[in-house]
N, C-alpha and C positions, 0 to 999 in steps of 0.2 A: 113640344121639343124641350122645353125649358123644365119642365116637371119630371120628363124622362132621365135629362140631365142631371138634375138635382137627386132623383133615386140612386142613379149610379153610383153619384160621389160619394152619398152617403152609405150604399152598400159597401163600397170600396174601404170608407172610412172606419167601419166596423170590423174589417178583416185584421187580425192581430199581425204584428210586425214581429213576433218573436215566436220561438220556440216552446214556450213554457206555458203550463196548467195551473189552475185554469185558463180556459182559451179568452176568457173575456177580461184577463188582466190588463190594466193600464201601465205600460212602461215605457214612459216619454224619453226617456234618457238610455234606453238599450242601445249599445252597439254591438254587432254580432262579431264574433270571436273571427279573428284574422288567421287563426292558426287550427287547422284540422284537428278534429278529435284524435285521430289515432296518432298523431303526434303528440299530444298533450297527456295522453294516458301512457305512451311509449316513455317519455321523458318521466313520467310520475313513476313507473314502474323499475325503470332504470335507476334511478336515484337509491327507490328501496332495495334493488339489488345489490348496489356498491356497499349501503348500509349496513347490508345484512351479513356481507363477505368480512367488510372490515368488524363487526361486532364479533364474528365468528373468531377470527384471527386474533384480536384484542382478548377474548374471551379466556385464549389459550396462552397468550403472552405476557398479559399483563396481571394475570389474577396471581394471587398470593399462595393459593392452593391449588392443586389439579381439581377442574372441575369437570363434571361429567355430561354427557351430551344434553340430555333433558334440559339440565343449568346454563348450558352455552345456547342452546336455543331459547330459553325464556331472556337470556341477556342481550340477544338478537331483538326479541321482540320489544322488550323495553329501550332498545336503543331506536328502534323505528318509532317508538310510542312517542318518545322526546321529540324527533323532529317533527312528527305529524302535528301534536300538540303543540309545538313553540312555534313552527316555521308556517305550517299549513294552515291550521286554524287560529293561530295567532294573526294571521294575515286577515283572515275573515273577521276576528274581533274587532280589529283595529279598522279595516278599509271597509267593511259592510255596506255602508252607506253610498261608497264611491265603485265597487266593483260592478255594478250594471253598465258603466259608459267606460271602465277601464281597460287597457289592453296589455297590462304585465300579465306576466305569466301564470301568477298565481290567481290573479283575479280572471282569466281565461279559463284556468283550472276549474273554479268556482263556478262559473258561468256553463260551463260544459256539464259540472255535475250537478246543476240547478234543473237541468233536464228531466232528473229522476225527482227532484225534489226542491221545488220552487220558492219553497220558506227560505233559499240562501239569497235571494234577489230581490227579497220583499220586506227585507228587514222586521221579520217575524220577532217577537219579543223571545219567546220560549229560545229560539236558535239561538239567538244574541246572547242570551244569559247562560246557556248550556256550553259553547262554545267559548266564550270566556274565561268560565271558571276552569273548563278542561284547559284552556291555555295557560293560565296563570297557577294552577295547582298541578292537575297531573303531567303538565309539562316537565318542570323544575323538579317534580318529586321522581318522574323517570329516571331523567338524568342521575339524581342522587341514587337511584335503586342501582344504576349500574356500577356505580362507583362503589357502593355498599358491598355489592357481591363481589367485586374484584379484589375489593379489600378486606373482604369477610368480615363487615360490619356487624356488630349485634342488631341492628335496627332492620336488617334486611329484609328480614320475613315480613315485620310490622309494615314496612315501605310497602311490601308486594301487595301486602292484604289491603291496606287503605287504597292504592292507586285502582286495583283491580275491582275493589268494591265501587269506588267512585265512578271507573269507566262502564260497570256493568248495569249499574243504577241510570246514570245517564242515558245510556243506550236503549235500556228497557223503556225509559220516559219519553224517547225519540221515536220508538217505533209506536208507542201508546197514543200519545197525540196525535200523530199523523192517522191512525186506526181509526181515531175519536172523530178525525174530520173527513172520513170517508175516502182516503187516499186522495184527496182532491188536488193535491199538489204535484201528481206527477202521471203519468201513464200506466196504472195496474195492466200487468200482462206483458209489458213491452220486455224482450227478451235482454236489451240493455240497459236501458233507463231506470225499468224498475226491478227486474231480475239481478242484474249485474251493480250498478251503481247505488240504489237503494236498499235491495235485501241482501246482497252478498257482501260487501263490501261493510255493511253495519253488522251483519250477524256476526262477523268475525269478532267483534265488541262485547259480545256476550258468549261467545264459546271458551275463547282464548282467556278471558277473567275469570270466566268461571272455572276453569280448571285451574287457574293461579290461585283462586280463592279457596279452592279444595286442597292445594299443595301447602298453602301458608298455614291452614288451620292445622293439618296434619302437622306441620314442623312444629308449629308452637304449641301443640297441644302434647307432643312428644316430649319437649323442653319443660313444659310444665310436669308432665309425669315424672319425668326424671330428676327435675329439683325437690316433688314430693317425695319421691322415695329417698332420694340422700336425706331430706329434712327427716324422715320416720327412723331411717337408720341412726343418725344423730341422735335422736331424741332416746331412742331403744338402749343406746350406749350410756346415757345420761343416767338412765334408770337401773 
């Protein structure tokens, strides 16, 4: 009887008390979210919606020159980037060690997202370094990019290029490191945790920055071409 009871206890103790992968992760300080997933996701996208509308209106009323639809959409993107990098990813960079047992809304947001990538609740070195750089560099620069485009500062396309290159490179490393780990920190094929949380939400940081990199190169090369033409005309006049 004692042996049977002992086996039952041992079997019970090996059952993980968390929803993360790999299933043998030991998370002694894990506290389950007290907010449902739908509430967390709805709150997040509601903030995104408010930010997008705000930036769209701001790009029309605060810009020193009229901006086209594409440029206004890019400002909406940089406005949301500033919020995501500074607030959401900044929270992770500062509180990554406490998120597992914390019940603040942003901590619960990260615990929910970690169902698709548990690196965010195990203090993974790459994830901490990447998110810290993102929060400290791309967050403030995204905010500067918004101001630069509204005020038509000469540095605006350089900012767009630098930010987008950093985002693209960081996201490529994010995918590749998990690929080399065999996608062991999530559940491959899961419609929400893998395809929506892990794949779709992060693929945006390849697609949109990729488009903005091309746009920056086009604008900067056009400006350089115009300058070269002007210099050649001035040189021809001197001759």
